[in-house]
Every structure is written in structure tokens, then in C-alpha cells.
C-alpha positions in Angstrom: 2.5 24.6 -9.3 0.2 23.0 -6.7 1.9 19.6 -7.2 5.3 21.2 -6.5 3.9 22.7 -3.3 2.5 19.4 -2.3 5.8 17.6 -2.9 7.7 20.3 -1.1 5.2 20.1 1.8 5.5 16.3 2.0 9.3 16.7 2.2 9.1 19.3 4.8 6.8 17.1 6.9 9.2 14.2 6.3 12.2 16.2 7.5 10.3 17.4 10.6 9.1 13.8 11.3 12.7 12.6 11.1 13.9 15.3 13.5 11.1 14.5 15.9 11.9 10.8 15.9 15.7 11.1 15.9 16.0 9.6 12.4 19.0 10.7 10.4 17.8 12.3 7.1 19.8 10.6 4.3 19.4 10.8 0.6 18.3 7.2 0.5 15.6 7.6 3.1 14.4 10.8 1.4 14.2 9.0 -1.9 12.4 6.0 -0.4 9.8 8.3 1.2 9.4 10.4 -1.9 8.9 7.3 -4.0 6.2 6.0 -1.6 4.4 9.4 -1.6 4.4 9.3 -5.4 3.0 5.7 -5.7 -0.7 5.6 -6.5 -0.8 2.0 -5.1 0.7 0.2 -2.2 4.2 -1.0 -3.2 6.1 -3.9 -1.8 9.7 -3.6 -0.5 10.9 -5.4 -3.7 9.2 -2.8 -5.9 10.6 0.1 -3.9 14.1 -1.6 -4.0 14.0 -2.1 -7.8 12.9 1.6 -8.3 15.4 3.1 -5.8 18.3 1.0 -7.1 18.1 3.1 -10.4 19.3 6.2 -8.5 21.2 4.4 -5.8 22.9 1.4 -7.4 24.8 0.4 -4.3 21.7 0.3 -2.0 20.8 -3.2 -0.7 17.4 -4.7 -0.4 18.0 -5.1 3.3 18.5 -1.3 3.6 15.3 -0.6 1.8 13.3 -3.1 3.7 14.7 -2.0 7.1 14.0 1.7 6.2 10.4 0.8 5.3 9.9 -1.1 8.6 11.5 1.8 10.5 9.1 4.2 8.8 6.2 1.9 9.7 7.3 1.4 13.3 7.5 5.2 13.8 4.0 5.8 12.2 5.2 7.6 9.1 3.7 4.9 6.8 1.5 1.8 7.4 2.0 -1.8 6.6 -1.0 -3.0 4.6 -2.7 -6.4 4.7 -2.0 -8.4 1.6 -3.8 -11.3 0.0 -0.6 -12.5 -1.6 1.5 -12.8 1.5 3.9 -10.0 0.4 4.1 -7.1 2.8 2.9 -3.9 1.2 3.3 -0.3 2.4 0.9 2.7 2.5 2.1 6.3 2.8 -1.4 7.4 3.6 -1.8 7.2 7.4 -5.1 9.0 7.5 -8.2 6.9 8.3 -9.2 4.9 5.2 -10.0 1.4 4.1 -8.8 -1.0 1.4 -10.2 -2.9 -1.5 -8.1 -6.0 -2.5 -8.5 -7.6 -5.9 -8.2 -11.4 -5.3 -7.0 -11.9 -8.9 -4.3 -9.4 -9.5 -3.4 -8.4 -5.9 -3.9 -4.7 -6.5 -4.9 -2.7 -3.4 -7.1 0.4 -3.7 -7.9 3.0 -1.0 -11.4 4.2 -0.2 -13.0 6.3 2.5 -16.3 5.7 4.2 -17.4 7.4 7.3 -19.8 4.6 8.2 -16.9 2.1 8.4 -14.8 4.6 10.4 -17.5 4.5 13.1 -17.7 0.7 13.4 -17.6 -0.1 17.1 -15.3 -2.8 18.6 -17.1 -5.6 20.3 -16.8 -5.4 24.1 -15.3 -8.9 24.4 -12.5 -7.9 22.0 -11.8 -4.5 23.6 -11.7 -6.1 27.0 -9.0 -8.5 25.9 -7.1 -6.6 23.2 -5.8 -3.0 23.0 -7.1 -2.0 19.6 -4.8 0.6 18.0 -6.4 0.8 14.5 -9.3 -0.6 12.6 -9.7 -0.9 8.9 -12.3 -2.5 6.7 -10.9 -4.7 3.8 -13.1 -5.6 0.9 -12.0 -8.6 -1.2 -13.2 -8.0 -4.8 -12.5 -8.7 -8.5 -11.4 -5.4 -9.9 -12.8 -3.9 -13.1 -9.7 -4.9 -15.1 -9.7 -8.5 -13.9 -13.5 -8.7 -14.5 -13.0 -7.5 -18.1 -10.3 -10.1 -18.6 -12.6 -12.8 -17.1 -15.5 -11.7 -19.4 -13.2 -11.7 -22.5 -11.9 -15.2 -21.5 -15.4 -16.5 -21.0 -16.5 -15.1 -24.3 -13.7 -17.0 -26.0 -14.7 -20.2 -24.2 -18.3 -19.8 -25.3 -17.5 -19.0 -28.9 -16.9 -22.7 -29.6 -13.1 -22.7 -29.0 -11.9 -25.9 -27.4 -15.4 -27.2 -26.9 -15.8 -30.9 -27.2 -18.9 -32.5 -28.7 -20.0 -36.1 -28.1 
């Protein structure tokens, strides 16, 4: 029941946000926003397009991408830094930071008050207008680490080793 209330609350906030920003509420926009809110990770426009196309077969990639960029420009979602060069989207606009796996490209959220309080160096704040700050940690995630260890174990087990 709590999940239904959360989903309903998210949709109500979405509708209010659209009204406030003069965005027409369409079934496609609602579906894109709902999909984003339900994603545990930070999907790309291509991922959103492939998923939305199941319910809206006539929707174009350009419509999905433009909708995501509009949401980001209005502050409804955020565009996330990516180590793969593919733009990713984050429905969580509350203060948080990211962990990027350099092997698989997955992005994880984390919160840390100490990082929230990092001050901007004066020479930067004199030159730039800082609108947000976020710490990004580049890591090897537990799944990739497990795969690396399994691969190394196979290498050290004598497979493919040459002897002179």
C-alpha cells in the first residue's frame, strides 16, 4: 500500500510540476517520468526509448530524448556524468553523489553529509557561477570485482600458461 501511495504521490508531483512549468501532460511524458521514477539505476535515453516503445510503439527516439532533455532543463530530473560518454538521467534531484563502476558503467547513488559541505575554492566561485556540486567516485563494483577474481583464478590455475 505504501508503494501505491508513493507512486500516486510521484504522479501528483509530476502533474503539478508540469502545470507550474507550462508543460502539457501527455500519456507519453507521464510514462517516461513513471519509468524513470521506477528505475533503480540511471538509464540512458536509449534504454528509456526501448522500454517505452513497448507501450507506445509509434513513439520516436527523438521524442523520448527531447522529453528527457526538457525534464532536465526544467529541473525535474538531472543529467548524470557518465564514464561511457552516454548521457544518463537521474530522477533523484535531492542532494546526493555518485559511484561509477569503470568496468560495467553502472552508476550508484550515495549520500554523505561531509561531501555536501565541500566548499568551492574562491578562485572558482569568483569566475564561475556554481549551480550544483556532486562528488563522483570511480570504482570497480562488487560484481565486476567478483568477475575479475574469478578470471584471475582461472588464469592462475594453469590454464593457458606457457612454460619454457
